[in-house]
C-alpha positions in Angstrom: 131.7 98.2 103.9 131.2 101.2 101.6 131.8 100.6 97.9 131.2 102.8 94.8 130.1 101.3 91.6 130.9 103.6 88.6 130.9 103.8 84.9 132.3 106.3 82.3 131.4 107.4 78.8 134.2 108.7 76.6 135.1 110.1 73.1 136.9 106.9 72.2 139.0 104.0 73.5 142.3 105.4 74.5 143.1 108.5 76.6 146.8 108.3 75.4 145.7 109.3 71.9 143.6 112.3 73.1 140.3 110.7 73.9 138.5 112.2 76.9 136.0 111.3 79.5 132.6 113.0 78.9 130.4 111.4 81.6 130.7 109.6 84.9 128.0 107.9 87.0 128.6 106.6 90.5 126.3 104.6 92.9 127.0 104.1 96.6 126.6 100.7 98.2 127.1 99.8 101.8 127.3 96.1 102.6 126.3 95.4 99.0 123.0 97.3 99.4 122.4 100.5 97.4 121.9 103.5 99.7 120.2 105.7 97.2 123.1 108.1 97.0 124.7 108.7 93.6 126.9 111.1 91.7 126.5 112.0 88.0 128.3 114.5 85.8 128.8 115.4 82.2 132.0 117.1 81.0 133.1 119.3 78.1 135.9 117.3 76.5 137.3 120.3 74.7 137.3 118.4 71.4 134.9 116.9 68.8 132.8 113.8 69.4 133.5 111.1 66.9 130.3 109.7 65.2 131.1 106.2 66.3 131.3 107.2 70.0 128.1 109.3 69.7 126.3 106.3 68.3 127.1 104.4 71.5 126.1 106.9 74.1 124.2 109.6 72.2 126.3 112.5 73.6 127.0 115.1 71.0 129.6 117.9 70.9 126.7 120.5 70.9 125.2 118.9 74.1 128.6 118.8 75.9 129.7 122.3 74.9 127.8 123.8 77.8 128.9 121.3 80.4 131.7 122.1 82.9 135.3 121.1 82.5 136.4 118.1 84.5 138.7 120.4 86.6 135.7 122.5 87.6 133.9 119.8 89.5 136.7 117.3 90.3 136.5 118.0 94.1 132.8 117.0 94.2 133.7 113.7 92.4 136.6 112.9 94.7 134.6 113.7 97.8 131.9 111.2 96.7 134.5 108.5 95.8 136.2 109.0 99.2 138.5 106.1 99.9 136.1 103.3 99.0 136.8 100.4 96.7 135.7 101.3 93.1 133.8 98.7 91.1 133.5 98.9 87.4 132.9 96.6 84.4 136.2 96.2 82.5 137.6 98.5 85.2 141.0 99.0 83.6 139.2 101.1 80.9 137.3 103.3 83.3 140.3 103.7 85.7 142.5 104.6 82.7 140.2 107.5 81.7 139.6 108.7 85.2 143.2 108.8 86.1 144.1 110.4 82.8 141.7 113.2 83.6 143.2 113.6 87.1 146.8 113.6 85.8 145.8 116.2 83.1 145.0 118.7 85.8 147.9 117.8 88.1 145.9 115.7 90.6 147.0 112.4 92.1 145.7 109.3 90.2 143.5 106.9 92.1 145.5 103.8 93.3 144.8 100.7 91.3 144.6 98.6 94.4 141.1 100.1 94.9 140.0 98.7 91.6 137.4 95.9 91.5 136.7 94.5 88.0 133.4 92.8 87.5 134.6 91.3 84.2 137.3 89.5 86.1 134.9 88.2 88.7 132.4 87.1 86.0 135.1 85.3 84.0 136.0 83.2 87.0 132.3 82.5 87.9 131.2 81.9 84.3 134.2 80.7 82.2 133.5 80.8 78.5 130.2 82.7 78.8 129.5 86.2 77.4 130.6 88.8 79.9 129.1 92.0 78.6 126.8 94.0 81.0 123.8 93.2 78.8 124.7 89.5 78.9 125.1 89.4 82.7 121.8 91.3 83.1 120.1 88.7 81.0 121.7 85.9 83.0 120.6 87.2 86.3 117.1 88.4 85.2 117.9 92.1 85.7 115.6 94.4 83.7 117.6 96.5 81.2 114.7 97.3 78.9 115.3 101.0 79.5 118.9 100.8 78.3 118.5 102.1 74.8 122.0 103.7 74.7 124.9 103.5 77.1 124.7 106.0 80.0 127.1 106.2 82.8 124.7 106.4 85.7 122.2 103.9 84.3 125.0 101.5 83.6 126.4 101.9 87.1 122.9 101.2 88.5 122.6 98.0 86.4 126.2 97.0 87.4 125.4 97.4 91.1 122.7 94.7 90.7 125.0 92.5 88.7 127.8 92.9 91.3 125.5 91.7 94.0 124.7 88.6 92.0 128.3 88.0 91.1 129.3 88.1 94.7 126.5 85.8 95.9 124.3 88.5 97.4 121.0 86.7 97.2 122.5 83.4 98.1 124.2 84.9 101.1 120.8 86.2 102.3 119.2 82.8 101.8 122.0 81.1 103.7 121.6 83.5 106.7 117.9 82.9 106.7 118.4 79.1 106.7 120.9 79.4 109.6 118.6 81.5 111.6 115.7 79.1 111.0 117.9 76.1 112.1 119.0 78.0 115.2 115.3 78.8 116.0 114.2 75.3 115.6 116.9 74.1 118.0 115.4 76.4 120.7 111.7 75.7 120.3 109.9 75.1 123.6 107.0 72.6 124.0 103.5 74.0 124.5 103.5 72.9 128.1 106.7 74.9 128.7 105.3 77.9 127.0 102.1 77.9 129.1 104.1 77.4 132.3 106.2 80.5 131.6 103.2 82.6 130.5 101.2 81.8 133.6 104.0 83.3 135.8 104.2 86.6 133.9 102.3 89.6 135.2 99.5 90.9 133.0 100.4 94.1 131.1 98.0 96.5 129.4 98.4 96.6 125.6 100.5 99.4 124.4 99.3 101.7 121.6 101.1 101.1 118.3 99.8 103.8 116.0 102.2 106.7 115.5 101.4 110.0 117.0 100.9 113.1 114.9 104.3 114.4 116.0 106.0 111.1 115.0 104.3 111.2 111.6 105.4 114.8 111.0 109.0 113.9 111.9 108.9 110.9 109.6 107.6 113.1 106.7 110.4 115.6 107.4 113.0 112.8 107.4 111.8 111.3 104.1 111.8 114.8 102.5 115.4 115.3 103.4 116.7 112.2 101.6 118.5 113.1 98.4 117.5 111.3 95.2 115.6 108.5 96.8 115.4 105.3 94.8 111.6 105.1 95.1 111.2 108.5 93.4 113.0 107.5 90.2 
C-alpha cells in the first residue's frame, strides 16, 4: 500500500483569514517502508511573513519572494500525491491549507476521506500523553536533534518514523519473525533424516558467487539512477 506522509509550513493559523502555505514536504512509503522518494517545494505567498510565523520555521519574506507561486508547480505536487492516503500530524490543519491553495486556483480539493491524522491515532494509543511531534519522537527514541526549526520535509521524515511506531511497525515485524520461527521449529528434521536425504542427492559442483564485472557495472548504473537516495542524505 502506497501512502504519502506530508507536512506544511504557513504564514499563520487560518487560511480563511488570508494565511498562505509557504512550504510542503512529502515522503513516500510503501507498506510502511520509506522508498526514498520525496517531494519538497517552497512557495511565494504573495504577502508578508508575520514575525511569529518566521520564528517557527525561519522562512522570511525575502527568501520566499523568489520562489514560484503554488499554481506554477501544482501539477508536480498532485502527480506525487497521486491517489494515496495522506498522513499528517494534526492533519486537519495541513489539509485546510492545501485545499485552500487548490481552491484559490480553481482546482478540486483533496477528498477528506484520504486524510490520516497521526494526532488522532496517538490520542487513542497514548491517552493523556503529550502528542506533539517532538514528544512522540522522544517517546519512540527517534533522533530529532537536527530539528532546530520546523521544516516541512524534515518534519514529514520524522513523522514517517513516528507513524510506523504508532501503527505497530516494529511489533508487526517481530510478530512475523516469531511466527516464522515457530513454523520452522515444527518442521525441523532429525539428524538421521537429514543424512538420509543428503546421501541420496547427486553431488554438484560449487557455483561461483562473486558478481561478474558486467553485473557490478549494471548495479552501479542502477544505484546512480535512484533519485535522492536515503543513504546519501
